[in-house]
C-alpha positions in Angstrom: 58.6 135.2 127.6 59.4 138.4 129.5 63.1 139.4 129.8 63.2 140.2 133.5 65.8 142.6 134.8 66.9 141.3 138.2 69.9 140.3 140.2 69.3 137.8 142.9 72.9 137.5 143.9 73.4 140.8 145.8 72.1 141.3 149.3 74.1 144.4 150.1 72.2 147.6 150.9 73.1 150.2 148.3 75.7 152.8 149.3 73.2 155.6 149.7 70.6 153.4 151.5 67.9 155.5 149.7 65.4 152.8 149.1 64.5 149.8 146.9 62.5 149.0 143.8 61.0 145.7 142.6 62.6 144.0 139.5 60.5 144.5 136.3 60.7 143.3 132.7 62.8 145.2 130.2 60.4 147.0 127.9 63.2 147.2 125.3 63.5 143.4 125.2 59.7 142.9 125.1 59.6 145.2 122.0 62.4 143.3 120.4 60.2 140.1 120.4 56.8 141.8 119.8 56.8 145.4 118.7 53.1 145.7 118.0 51.3 144.7 121.2 51.2 146.8 124.4 51.3 144.7 127.6 48.4 145.5 129.9 50.7 146.6 132.8 52.0 149.5 130.7 48.6 150.8 129.7 47.8 153.8 131.9 44.4 154.9 133.1 42.4 157.2 130.8 43.0 160.3 133.0 46.8 159.8 132.9 47.2 159.1 129.2 49.1 161.7 127.1 47.6 163.5 124.1 50.1 162.9 121.3 50.4 165.8 118.9 52.8 166.4 116.1 52.1 170.1 116.1 54.3 171.9 118.5 54.1 175.3 116.9 51.5 176.8 119.2 52.8 175.6 122.5 54.7 178.0 124.8 58.4 177.6 125.2 60.4 177.4 128.5 62.9 180.2 129.2 66.3 180.2 127.7 69.4 181.2 129.8 72.7 182.2 128.2 75.2 180.6 130.6 78.1 182.6 129.3 76.4 185.8 130.5 75.4 184.2 133.8 79.0 183.2 134.5 80.1 186.8 134.0 77.6 188.0 136.6 75.4 189.8 134.0 72.5 191.3 136.1 69.9 190.9 133.3 70.7 187.2 133.0 70.6 186.7 136.7 67.1 188.3 136.8 66.0 186.1 133.9 67.2 183.1 136.0 65.1 184.3 138.9 62.0 184.6 136.8 62.6 181.2 135.1 62.9 179.5 138.5 59.9 181.3 140.0 57.5 181.1 137.1 58.5 177.9 135.4 60.9 175.8 137.5 62.5 174.8 134.1 64.8 176.5 131.7 67.2 175.6 128.8 70.8 176.6 129.1 72.8 177.6 125.9 76.4 178.6 125.5 77.4 176.5 128.5 80.9 175.8 127.2 80.7 172.0 127.0 82.2 170.9 123.7 79.7 169.3 121.3 82.1 166.4 121.0 81.7 165.6 124.8 77.9 165.6 124.5 78.0 163.4 121.4 80.4 160.9 123.0 78.1 160.6 126.0 75.0 160.0 123.9 77.0 157.5 121.8 78.1 155.7 125.0 74.6 155.4 126.3 73.3 154.2 123.0 76.0 151.6 122.9 75.0 150.3 126.3 71.4 149.9 125.4 72.4 148.1 122.1 74.2 145.4 124.1 72.6 142.0 124.2 70.2 141.6 127.1 72.4 139.0 128.9 75.3 141.5 128.9 73.2 144.4 130.2 71.8 142.1 132.9 75.2 141.8 134.5 74.7 145.4 135.7 71.2 144.8 137.0 70.1 146.5 140.2 69.0 144.3 143.1 65.6 144.8 144.6 67.1 146.6 147.6 69.2 149.0 145.5 68.5 152.0 143.3 71.7 151.9 141.4 72.2 149.9 138.3 70.2 148.7 135.2 66.5 148.3 135.5 63.8 150.6 136.9 63.2 152.6 140.1 60.1 153.6 141.9 58.4 150.2 141.5 56.9 149.5 144.9 54.0 147.2 143.9 53.4 144.2 141.6 50.2 145.9 140.5 51.3 149.5 139.6 51.4 150.6 136.0 54.9 150.5 134.6 56.8 153.2 132.6 57.8 152.6 128.9 61.5 152.9 129.5 64.6 151.2 130.8 67.4 153.0 132.7 70.8 152.6 134.2 71.5 154.8 137.2 75.1 155.4 138.5 76.5 157.5 141.3 79.3 159.6 139.8 80.5 162.3 142.3 82.3 162.1 144.7 84.4 159.4 143.1 84.4 157.3 146.3 80.6 156.8 145.8 81.2 155.0 142.5 80.2 151.3 142.6 81.9 149.8 139.6 80.0 146.6 139.7 77.2 148.6 138.0 79.5 150.3 135.4 79.8 148.5 132.0 83.6 148.8 132.1 84.0 146.3 129.2 82.1 148.6 126.9 84.8 150.6 125.0 84.8 154.3 125.8 81.9 154.2 128.2 83.8 154.9 131.5 85.9 157.7 129.8 82.8 159.4 128.2 80.8 159.2 131.5 83.7 160.6 133.6 84.4 163.5 131.2 80.7 164.3 130.9 80.3 164.1 134.7 83.1 166.6 135.3 81.6 169.1 132.8 78.1 168.8 134.4 79.7 169.5 137.8 81.3 172.8 136.6 77.9 174.0 135.3 76.2 172.9 138.5 78.7 174.8 140.6 78.0 178.1 138.8 74.2 177.5 138.9 74.4 176.8 142.6 76.4 180.0 143.2 73.7 182.0 141.4 70.9 180.3 143.3 72.8 181.2 146.5 72.8 184.9 145.6 69.2 184.8 144.6 68.4 183.4 148.1 70.2 186.3 149.8 73.4 184.4 150.5 77.0 184.7 149.4 78.0 182.7 146.3 79.2 179.9 148.4 76.3 180.0 150.8 74.3 177.0 149.5 77.6 175.0 149.1 78.3 175.5 152.8 74.7 174.7 153.8 74.6 171.5 151.7 77.8 170.0 153.2 80.3 171.1 150.6 80.4 169.9 147.0 77.1 168.9 145.4 76.8 165.1 145.0 76.0 163.7 141.6 74.2 160.8 140.1 73.4 160.2 136.4 70.4 158.4 135.1 70.5 157.2 131.5 67.1 156.5 129.9 66.1 154.5 126.9 62.6 154.9 125.5 61.6 152.3 122.8 59.0 153.1 120.2 55.4 152.1 120.9 52.6 151.2 118.4 50.2 153.0 120.7 52.0 155.9 122.3 48.7 157.4 123.4 48.3 154.5 126.0 51.7 154.7 127.7 54.1 157.0 129.5 57.9 157.0 129.2 58.2 158.3 132.7 55.2 159.1 135.0 54.6 162.6 136.3 56.9 163.5 139.1 59.2 166.2 140.5 62.9 165.5 141.2 64.1 165.0 144.8 67.3 166.9 143.9 68.7 170.3 144.4 68.4 170.6 140.6 68.8 168.4 137.5 70.7 168.9 134.2 69.1 167.0 131.3 70.7 166.2 127.9 67.8 165.6 125.5 67.7 163.9 122.2 68.0 166.7 119.6 65.6 165.1 117.1 62.7 163.8 119.3 60.6 165.8 121.7 59.6 163.6 124.6 59.8 165.8 127.8 56.7 167.6 128.9 56.3 169.9 132.0 53.2 171.0 133.8 52.7 174.7 133.5 49.5 176.5 134.3 47.8 173.1 134.6 48.7 172.2 131.0 51.4 169.8 129.7 53.9 171.8 127.7 56.5 170.0 125.5 60.1 171.0 125.9 61.3 171.5 122.3 65.0 170.6 122.2 67.6 173.2 121.3 70.6 171.3 119.8 73.5 171.0 122.3 71.6 172.8 125.1 70.9 171.5 128.6 67.5 171.5 130.3 67.7 172.5 133.9 64.9 172.0 136.4 64.5 173.0 140.0 64.4 170.0 142.5 62.5 169.6 145.7 65.5 170.5 147.9 65.8 173.9 146.3 62.0 174.4 146.6 62.4 173.7 150.3 65.5 176.0 150.7 63.8 178.8 148.8 60.7 178.4 151.0 58.6 177.8 148.0 59.8 180.7 145.9 61.4 178.4 143.3 59.2 175.3 142.8 60.1 171.9 141.6 57.7 171.2 138.7 55.9 168.0 137.7 57.3 166.6 134.4 56.9 163.4 132.4 58.1 161.7 129.2 55.9 160.6 126.4 56.7 158.0 123.7 56.4 158.0 119.9 55.9 155.3 117.3 58.6 156.3 114.9 61.9 156.6 116.7 63.4 155.4 120.0 64.8 158.1 122.3 67.6 158.5 124.8 67.9 161.1 127.6 70.6 161.7 130.2 69.6 163.2 133.5 72.4 164.5 135.9 71.0 164.8 139.4 72.7 167.2 141.8 71.9 166.8 145.5 73.1 167.6 149.0 75.1 165.3 151.3 72.9 162.5 152.8 73.4 163.7 156.4 72.9 167.4 155.6 69.8 169.1 157.0 67.8 171.0 154.5 65.2 173.7 155.3 64.2 177.2 154.3 67.1 179.7 154.1 66.5 182.4 156.7 66.6 185.2 154.1 63.6 183.5 152.4 61.4 183.6 155.5 59.3 186.6 156.3 56.8 185.9 159.1 54.3 188.4 157.8 54.4 187.8 154.1 56.3 184.5 153.6 56.0 182.4 156.7 58.1 179.2 156.9 56.4 176.5 154.8 58.8 173.6 155.2 60.3 171.9 158.2 64.0 171.2 158.5 64.8 167.7 157.5 67.8 165.5 157.0 68.2 165.0 153.2 68.5 161.2 153.4 65.2 161.0 155.3 63.5 163.1 152.6 64.9 161.1 149.7 64.0 157.8 151.4 60.4 159.0 151.6 60.5 159.7 147.9 61.9 156.3 146.9 59.4 154.5 149.1 56.5 155.3 146.7 55.7 155.2 143.0 56.0 158.4 141.0 52.8 160.3 141.6 53.4 164.0 140.9 54.4 166.0 143.9 52.7 163.9 146.5 55.9 163.1 148.3 56.7 166.7 149.0 53.9 166.8 151.6 56.4 164.9 153.8 58.5 168.1 154.2 55.7 170.6 154.6 54.7 172.2 157.9 51.2 171.5 159.0 49.0 174.5 158.8 46.1 175.0 161.1 
C-alpha cells in the first residue's frame, strides 16, 4: 500500500499564496517496503531518461569562484563571476567562510528528519493548496510522471514568514541547525547580490533597493532514495529556478546534480564544503538575458541515497521585476522581458509541472 503524504486538515492558503500541488506517495516509504520494483508513474519517457555513467573524468567542470577574493572586491574574481554567470549560469563557491561544523550539522539535521518514522514526518505534510511542508511540489495532474525524491520546504527569512506548524520542532537540534545555516546563507547571498548589482551597472545596494530590501529566503531539503533502475527515473525533472539565485549544499560523496550546457547534460562534481550557486529567473529578467537561469536536474543511483539542501533567494512578493535600465540598449540589447510583479511570476511557475524553462515565456516580451 502506498504511503501517501497528505494533510486534509488544513484549508488555509499558504502565507505566500504562490500555488498548490497535489499530494503524492512518499517514494522513500515505497522503497522501504519494496526496494526492487519501479512504480510505473515514476518511469519517464525514453527521451527524458538520464544516461547513467560512472566515468566523470572527461566531463567539463563548472567555474569555481573564490568567495574570499570576491568579498574583498578583487577585480579578477569579479570578472570570473561575470563570465560564470554569462556562460554557465552556475558556479561553485569555495572559501565562503561558513564553518564546516555548521554545514555538517545542517546535513545531519536533514538526514535525521528523513530517518523519522513516516507517521512522524506526516505531521509536517503540506496541504494540497500549500507549497510549504513535507511532500512534493509542482504536481498539477494525477497523470504526470513523478520525481524520485521527497522534500520538505520551509520559509526561513524574514523570520515572520516562518510557519512553525511545518517545522519538526520535536527533532533535537533541527531548529537550531536550520536557523544557524539560514543566517550564514543570507550573509553569502548579500555579498553575491552586491556583486550582481555592480555587474549590472548599479551601486552595491542597487538590486537590494530594487527588490524591496532584504532578499527573502526559503530552504528546500531533498531526499533521493536509491533505485534499482536509475536509468528509468529522475530525482528532479529539468527546470530552472524562479529565484534571484539559489545556493545548494550538495552531498560530498554522491554526484547527482546535472546542468544543461551547450545542449549536453554536465554533472556537477562536488567540491567538499563548497556551495553551488545558480542564477534564477528573476536575475535573468533583471539582467535582460545577460545572465541566464539554466535548466538543471537530479539523477539517482542504485548504491547510496543522497541529500541536498537548496536555499532559494527571492524578491518581495509585491516587488516588480524587470530589466535594469543599464542592461537595455535599444540598438544592441533591446528589452526582452516585461516588468512583472514577482508574485505573479512565481504563481505562473507553480501552476505547472517542471518542464525546463517553459514558464519563463510568461515574462518575455512578444517579438514581431
